[in-house]
NUVEXRO-982956 format. One record per residue (C-alpha): residue in one letter; x, y, z. Coordinates in nm, 2 decimals, always signed. Layout:
+------+--------+--------+--------+
: rest :     xx :     yy :     zz :
+------+--------+--------+--------+
:    a :      X :      Y :      Z :
...
+------+--------+--------+--------+
END
This chain:
+------+--------+--------+--------+
: rest :     xx :     yy :     zz :
+------+--------+--------+--------+
:    m : +39.13 : -14.30 :  +8.09 :
:    q : +38.79 : -14.19 :  +8.17 :
:    w : +38.83 : -13.91 :  +8.31 :
:    t : +39.04 : -13.77 :  +8.01 :
:    v : +38.80 : -13.91 :  +7.76 :
:    s : +38.56 : -13.72 :  +7.98 :
:    r : +38.76 : -13.40 :  +7.98 :
:    n : +38.78 : -13.37 :  +7.65 :
:    r : +38.47 : -13.40 :  +7.59 :
:    n : +38.38 : -13.16 :  +7.80 :
:    k : +38.65 : -12.92 :  +7.63 :
:    r : +38.48 : -12.99 :  +7.27 :
:    e : +38.13 : -12.92 :  +7.39 :
:    t : +38.23 : -12.58 :  +7.59 :
:    e : +38.40 : -12.51 :  +7.28 :
:    f : +38.11 : -12.57 :  +7.05 :
:    s : +37.85 : -12.37 :  +7.29 :
:    r : +38.10 : -12.07 :  +7.28 :
:    k : +38.14 : -12.09 :  +6.89 :
:    n : +37.73 : -12.12 :  +6.85 :
:    s : +37.70 : -11.84 :  +7.13 :
:    v : +37.93 : -11.61 :  +6.92 :
:    s : +37.78 : -11.71 :  +6.61 :
:    w : +37.45 : -11.64 :  +6.74 :
:    r : +37.53 : -11.26 :  +6.85 :
:    e : +37.70 : -11.20 :  +6.55 :
:    s : +37.37 : -11.28 :  +6.34 :
:    r : +37.20 : -11.13 :  +6.60 :
:    k : +37.40 : -10.79 :  +6.57 :
:    y : +37.42 : -10.85 :  +6.17 :
:    f : +37.00 : -10.84 :  +6.18 :
:    t : +36.97 : -10.56 :  +6.39 :
:    l : +37.21 : -10.41 :  +6.16 :
:    r : +37.04 : -10.46 :  +5.88 :
:    r : +36.72 : -10.33 :  +5.99 :
:    i : +36.85 : -10.02 :  +6.10 :
:    v : +36.95 :  -9.96 :  +5.76 :
:    v : +36.63 : -10.04 :  +5.60 :
:    r : +36.46 :  -9.84 :  +5.86 :
:    a : +36.70 :  -9.59 :  +5.69 :
:    i : +36.63 :  -9.61 :  +5.33 :
:    v : +36.30 :  -9.64 :  +5.42 :
:    t : +36.29 :  -9.34 :  +5.60 :
:    r : +36.56 :  -9.18 :  +5.39 :
:    v : +36.30 :  -9.27 :  +5.05 :
:    f : +35.96 :  -9.16 :  +5.22 :
:    v : +36.11 :  -8.83 :  +5.29 :
:    l : +36.24 :  -8.75 :  +4.95 :
:    v : +35.93 :  -8.90 :  +4.84 :
:    s : +35.72 :  -8.64 :  +5.07 :
:    m : +35.94 :  -8.32 :  +4.96 :
:    c : +35.86 :  -8.43 :  +4.60 :
:    t : +35.52 :  -8.43 :  +4.64 :
:    v : +35.49 :  -8.10 :  +4.84 :
:    a : +35.70 :  -7.95 :  +4.56 :
:    g : +35.50 :  -8.06 :  +4.28 :
:    c : +35.15 :  -7.93 :  +4.51 :
:    t : +35.30 :  -7.63 :  +4.58 :
:    n : +35.47 :  -7.59 :  +4.18 :
:    q : +35.12 :  -7.66 :  +4.07 :
:    r : +34.95 :  -7.39 :  +4.35 :
:    q : +35.19 :  -7.17 :  +4.16 :
:    e : +35.14 :  -7.25 :  +3.83 :
:    r : +34.74 :  -7.19 :  +3.94 :
:    e : +34.75 :  -6.87 :  +4.10 :
:    q : +35.00 :  -6.72 :  +3.80 :
:    t : +34.72 :  -6.86 :  +3.58 :
:    e : +34.46 :  -6.68 :  +3.76 :
:    t : +34.66 :  -6.41 :  +3.78 :
:    e : +34.73 :  -6.28 :  +3.46 :
:    p : +34.54 :  -6.06 :  +3.30 :
:    k : +34.37 :  -6.18 :  +2.99 :
:    r : +34.48 :  -6.12 :  +2.64 :
:    v : +34.26 :  -5.85 :  +2.55 :
:    a : +34.18 :  -5.75 :  +2.17 :
:    e : +34.19 :  -5.35 :  +2.11 :
:    l : +33.86 :  -5.18 :  +1.86 :
:    t : +33.92 :  -4.83 :  +1.79 :
:    v : +33.64 :  -4.63 :  +1.66 :
:    f : +33.61 :  -4.30 :  +1.45 :
:    a : +33.27 :  -4.17 :  +1.50 :
:    a : +33.11 :  -3.78 :  +1.47 :
:    t : +33.06 :  -3.60 :  +1.76 :
:    s : +32.71 :  -3.63 :  +1.75 :
:    l : +32.71 :  -4.04 :  +1.85 :
:    t : +32.95 :  -3.93 :  +2.17 :
:    d : +32.65 :  -4.08 :  +2.40 :
:    a : +32.50 :  -4.29 :  +2.21 :
:    i : +32.83 :  -4.46 :  +2.10 :
:    t : +32.99 :  -4.43 :  +2.47 :
:    d : +32.71 :  -4.68 :  +2.60 :
:    i : +32.72 :  -4.92 :  +2.31 :
:    s : +33.10 :  -4.92 :  +2.36 :
:    k : +33.00 :  -5.05 :  +2.73 :
:    s : +32.79 :  -5.31 :  +2.63 :
:    f : +32.95 :  -5.50 :  +2.34 :
:    e : +33.27 :  -5.50 :  +2.59 :
:    s : +33.04 :  -5.70 :  +2.83 :
:    g : +33.12 :  -6.08 :  +2.82 :
:    r : +33.38 :  -6.01 :  +2.54 :
:    s : +33.76 :  -6.01 :  +2.57 :
:    v : +33.74 :  -5.66 :  +2.39 :
:    k : +33.80 :  -5.28 :  +2.43 :
:    v : +33.68 :  -5.08 :  +2.25 :
:    y : +33.82 :  -4.72 :  +2.19 :
:    a : +33.64 :  -4.43 :  +2.06 :
:    n : +33.75 :  -4.10 :  +1.90 :
:    f : +33.49 :  -3.81 :  +1.87 :
:    a : +33.52 :  -3.53 :  +1.64 :
:    g : +33.38 :  -3.33 :  +1.32 :
:    s : +33.30 :  -3.57 :  +1.05 :
:    q : +33.60 :  -3.40 :  +0.81 :
:    t : +33.80 :  -3.39 :  +1.07 :
:    l : +33.76 :  -3.80 :  +1.12 :
:    q : +33.80 :  -3.83 :  +0.72 :
:    v : +34.13 :  -3.64 :  +0.70 :
:    q : +34.24 :  -3.82 :  +0.99 :
:    i : +34.15 :  -4.13 :  +0.89 :
:    e : +34.34 :  -4.04 :  +0.57 :
:    r : +34.66 :  -3.93 :  +0.68 :
:    g : +34.68 :  -4.34 :  +0.86 :
:    a : +34.49 :  -4.27 :  +1.19 :
:    p : +34.48 :  -4.61 :  +1.36 :
:    a : +34.12 :  -4.65 :  +1.28 :
:    d : +33.92 :  -5.00 :  +1.25 :
:    l : +33.51 :  -4.83 :  +1.20 :
:    f : +33.45 :  -4.52 :  +1.11 :
:    i : +33.08 :  -4.40 :  +1.16 :
:    s : +33.04 :  -4.06 :  +0.98 :
:    a : +32.72 :  -3.81 :  +1.03 :
:    s : +32.71 :  -3.75 :  +0.66 :
:    p : +32.76 :  -4.02 :  +0.36 :
:    i : +33.00 :  -3.68 :  +0.20 :
:    q : +33.29 :  -3.74 :  +0.41 :
:    m : +33.28 :  -4.15 :  +0.37 :
:    d : +33.18 :  -4.14 :  -0.05 :
:    a : +33.55 :  -3.88 :  -0.01 :
:    l : +33.73 :  -4.23 :  +0.19 :
:    e : +33.54 :  -4.50 :  -0.06 :
:    e : +33.70 :  -4.33 :  -0.36 :
:    k : +34.08 :  -4.30 :  -0.26 :
:    g : +34.01 :  -4.67 :  -0.08 :
:    a : +34.04 :  -4.57 :  +0.23 :
:    i : +33.76 :  -4.82 :  +0.38 :
:    n : +33.66 :  -5.16 :  +0.27 :
:    e : +33.34 :  -5.09 :  +0.00 :
:    s : +33.12 :  -5.45 :  +0.07 :
:    s : +33.16 :  -5.36 :  +0.49 :
:    r : +32.95 :  -5.02 :  +0.45 :
:    r : +32.60 :  -4.94 :  +0.53 :
:    d : +32.36 :  -4.71 :  +0.64 :
:    v : +32.34 :  -4.72 :  +1.00 :
:    l : +32.13 :  -4.42 :  +1.13 :
:    r : +31.90 :  -4.08 :  +1.04 :
:    n : +31.85 :  -3.78 :  +1.23 :
:    s : +31.70 :  -3.41 :  +1.18 :
:    l : +31.78 :  -3.06 :  +1.23 :
:    v : +31.63 :  -2.83 :  +1.44 :
:    l : +31.66 :  -2.48 :  +1.56 :
:    v : +31.74 :  -2.45 :  +1.91 :
:    a : +31.75 :  -2.09 :  +2.20 :
:    p : +31.91 :  -2.07 :  +2.50 :
:    i : +31.71 :  -2.17 :  +2.76 :
:    r : +31.58 :  -1.84 :  +2.90 :
:    v : +31.54 :  -1.61 :  +2.59 :
:    s : +31.20 :  -1.58 :  +2.47 :
:    h : +31.20 :  -1.61 :  +2.09 :
:    q : +30.93 :  -1.79 :  +1.89 :
:    i : +30.99 :  -1.87 :  +1.58 :
:    k : +30.68 :  -2.03 :  +1.33 :
:    n : +30.91 :  -2.03 :  +1.02 :
:    l : +31.25 :  -2.00 :  +0.92 :
:    e : +31.24 :  -1.62 :  +0.71 :
:    e : +31.16 :  -1.49 :  +1.08 :
:    l : +31.57 :  -1.51 :  +1.11 :
:    t : +31.61 :  -1.28 :  +0.90 :
:    n : +31.50 :  -0.97 :  +1.10 :
:    s : +31.70 :  -0.76 :  +1.20 :
:    r : +31.63 :  -0.84 :  +1.54 :
:    i : +31.82 :  -1.18 :  +1.54 :
:    r : +32.18 :  -1.11 :  +1.52 :
:    r : +32.37 :  -1.40 :  +1.55 :
:    i : +32.28 :  -1.82 :  +1.41 :
:    a : +32.55 :  -2.08 :  +1.52 :
:    i : +32.61 :  -2.30 :  +1.28 :
:    g : +32.86 :  -2.59 :  +1.16 :
:    e : +33.13 :  -2.50 :  +0.95 :
:    p : +32.89 :  -2.49 :  +0.64 :
:    n : +33.16 :  -2.65 :  +0.38 :
:    s : +33.28 :  -2.92 :  +0.55 :
:    v : +33.05 :  -3.00 :  +0.89 :
:    p : +32.76 :  -3.22 :  +0.82 :
:    a : +32.51 :  -3.03 :  +1.02 :
:    g : +32.64 :  -2.67 :  +0.86 :
:    i : +32.60 :  -2.87 :  +0.50 :
:    y : +32.29 :  -2.95 :  +0.56 :
:    g : +32.17 :  -2.61 :  +0.75 :
:    a : +32.31 :  -2.44 :  +0.48 :
:    e : +32.07 :  -2.66 :  +0.19 :
:    a : +31.78 :  -2.60 :  +0.36 :
:    l : +31.83 :  -2.21 :  +0.44 :
:    n : +31.95 :  -2.22 :  +0.01 :
:    r : +31.61 :  -2.38 :  -0.07 :
:    l : +31.42 :  -2.16 :  +0.16 :
:    g : +31.55 :  -1.89 :  -0.05 :
:    i : +31.73 :  -1.68 :  +0.29 :
:    w : +32.07 :  -1.74 :  +0.25 :
:    s : +32.21 :  -1.49 :  +0.12 :
:    e : +31.98 :  -1.26 :  +0.40 :
:    v : +32.15 :  -1.49 :  +0.73 :
:    e : +32.46 :  -1.53 :  +0.57 :
:    p : +32.64 :  -1.26 :  +0.75 :
:    k : +32.48 :  -1.38 :  +1.08 :
:    l : +32.65 :  -1.71 :  +1.09 :
:    i : +32.88 :  -1.80 :  +1.38 :
:    p : +33.04 :  -2.10 :  +1.19 :
:    g : +33.15 :  -2.41 :  +1.46 :
:    a : +33.40 :  -2.64 :  +1.44 :
:    d : +33.11 :  -2.95 :  +1.50 :
:    v : +32.74 :  -2.94 :  +1.61 :
:    r : +32.86 :  -2.99 :  +2.00 :
:    a : +33.06 :  -2.65 :  +1.92 :
:    v : +32.76 :  -2.49 :  +1.81 :
:    l : +32.52 :  -2.65 :  +2.12 :
:    a : +32.75 :  -2.49 :  +2.35 :
:    y : +32.78 :  -2.17 :  +2.17 :
:    t : +32.35 :  -2.16 :  +2.21 :
:    e : +32.38 :  -2.34 :  +2.61 :
:    a : +32.61 :  -2.00 :  +2.72 :
:    g : +32.38 :  -1.72 :  +2.51 :
:    e : +32.65 :  -1.63 :  +2.30 :
:    v : +32.40 :  -1.68 :  +1.99 :
:    d : +32.01 :  -1.61 :  +1.93 :
:    f : +32.00 :  -1.94 :  +1.74 :
:    g : +32.17 :  -2.27 :  +1.68 :
:    i : +32.12 :  -2.54 :  +1.38 :
:    v : +32.18 :  -2.85 :  +1.56 :
:    y : +32.09 :  -3.26 :  +1.57 :
:    k : +31.77 :  -3.30 :  +1.72 :
:    t : +31.93 :  -3.58 :  +1.92 :
:    d : +32.18 :  -3.28 :  +1.98 :
:    a : +31.97 :  -3.05 :  +2.14 :
:    s : +31.77 :  -3.35 :  +2.35 :
:    l : +32.06 :  -3.41 :  +2.52 :
:    s : +32.07 :  -3.05 :  +2.67 :
:    e : +31.87 :  -2.88 :  +2.96 :
:    k : +31.97 :  -2.55 :  +2.85 :
:    v : +31.80 :  -2.54 :  +2.54 :
:    r : +31.50 :  -2.54 :  +2.39 :
:    i : +31.39 :  -2.66 :  +2.01 :
:    v : +31.23 :  -2.36 :  +1.83 :
:    y : +31.16 :  -2.51 :  +1.54 :
:    e : +31.19 :  -2.82 :  +1.37 :
:    f : +31.38 :  -2.84 :  +0.99 :
:    p : +31.10 :  -3.04 :  +0.73 :
:    t : +31.28 :  -3.35 :  +0.58 :
:    s : +31.21 :  -3.17 :  +0.27 :
:    s : +31.44 :  -2.86 :  +0.28 :
:    h : +31.76 :  -3.09 :  +0.31 :
:    s : +31.92 :  -3.39 :  +0.18 :
:    p : +31.86 :  -3.73 :  +0.41 :
:    i : +32.05 :  -3.71 :  +0.69 :
:    l : +32.20 :  -4.07 :  +0.69 :
:    y : +32.50 :  -4.21 :  +0.89 :
:    p : +32.72 :  -4.44 :  +0.72 :
:    a : +32.94 :  -4.69 :  +0.90 :
:    a : +33.20 :  -4.88 :  +0.70 :
:    v : +33.51 :  -5.08 :  +0.81 :
:    v : +33.88 :  -4.91 :  +0.75 :
:    r : +34.07 :  -5.08 :  +0.49 :
:    g : +34.41 :  -5.25 :  +0.62 :
:    t : +34.30 :  -5.25 :  +0.97 :
:    k : +34.44 :  -5.59 :  +1.16 :
:    r : +34.13 :  -5.59 :  +1.32 :
:    e : +33.85 :  -5.65 :  +1.07 :
:    d : +33.70 :  -5.95 :  +1.22 :
:    i : +33.60 :  -5.75 :  +1.51 :
:    a : +33.52 :  -5.45 :  +1.36 :
:    r : +33.27 :  -5.58 :  +1.17 :
:    s : +33.09 :  -5.78 :  +1.47 :
:    f : +33.07 :  -5.42 :  +1.60 :
:    l : +32.89 :  -5.34 :  +1.29 :
:    l : +32.69 :  -5.61 :  +1.28 :
:    y : +32.57 :  -5.52 :  +1.66 :
:    l : +32.47 :  -5.17 :  +1.58 :
:    k : +32.22 :  -5.39 :  +1.44 :
:    t : +32.09 :  -5.55 :  +1.74 :
:    p : +31.73 :  -5.51 :  +1.88 :
:    e : +31.89 :  -5.37 :  +2.19 :
:    v : +32.17 :  -5.12 :  +2.04 :
:    k : +31.82 :  -4.99 :  +1.83 :
:    l : +31.66 :  -4.89 :  +2.18 :
:    v : +32.02 :  -4.71 :  +2.28 :
:    f : +32.01 :  -4.53 :  +1.96 :
:    e : +31.66 :  -4.44 :  +2.03 :
:    k : +31.67 :  -4.36 :  +2.38 :
:    y : +31.93 :  -4.05 :  +2.24 :
:    g : +31.67 :  -3.94 :  +1.94 :
:    f : +31.80 :  -4.13 :  +1.63 :
:    s : +31.62 :  -4.32 :  +1.40 :
:    v : +31.77 :  -4.65 :  +1.29 :
:    v : +31.76 :  -4.77 :  +0.94 :
:    k : +31.63 :  -5.10 :  +0.88 :
+------+--------+--------+--------+
END
C-alpha cells in the first residue's frame, strides 16, 4: 500500500516536472522569438529612417546646388546713343551693371539714324542724341516720354588735320584757299556735327566757297576716319572724338558763338517695358562718378 502511494506520488511529481519543464522551454522559445522579431523590426525602422534622412539630405543638397548653379535673372536695358558717345557710354554701362542684375546693350549710330530706327519701332529703352533736333522730332511724334527728357552733356566743335600734315589754320577763312581741296564733314542735313559745322560756316560767311570741297560722312566717326586716313585735308568733328585719336591733331576750335549750343538730350522711349531701369540709368548719368567718366572723354556735364 505504501509502495503504491509512493509510486503514484512519484509519478505525479514526474509528470508535474515534465510539464513544468516543457512550459519553461516553450516560454524561453517564445521570449527568444519575440526578441528576434522586435530586433528585426527595430533594425528595419532604423534602416528606413536612415534612408529617409539620407534621401532628404541628398534632395536638400541637390536643391541647394541647383539654386546655386541656376543663373540669376538679369534685366536688359537697350540704350540708343549717338556715335560720339561710344567710348563714354561703353564704360558707364559696365559700371552701371556692377552690383545690379542688369545687362546694358548699346546701339551706337548717327542721331538721325537712331531717330528713324525708333520711329520704326526699334526696341530702344533710352535715347541719347547728339542734338536736340532729333529729340524734338521724336517728341513731336509722341515717341519719347517728355517728362523724362533732360540735357545731359555739352560738346565743342573743332577742325582737325592728319597728324603727318603740316597745315596750320589761324582762322576759318583760310579754308577758302585753293590749296585746300577736301574737307570732311558730317552730312549737313542730318548728322548733328555736320549741322553745327554748316551753321558755323554760314555764320562766318564762307559756306558758298567751301561747300564744293565738302566730303559728307554718315556720322562723326566716319569723318574722323577720313581725316585719319589722309583722304581729306581737314575734318570737322567734335572735340571729344578728336581727343581719342592719335592720328589727327586739332588745328582750330570753333567759337561757341559760331553755332548753336551743342547739347546732348536724353529721354526714355515711350512704350518701353523697362521704364524704371531706363530712368535709373538716366539718373545714374548725373552721378559724380559718371561725371568723371564724361570729363575724361572731353564732355562737359550739364548741371
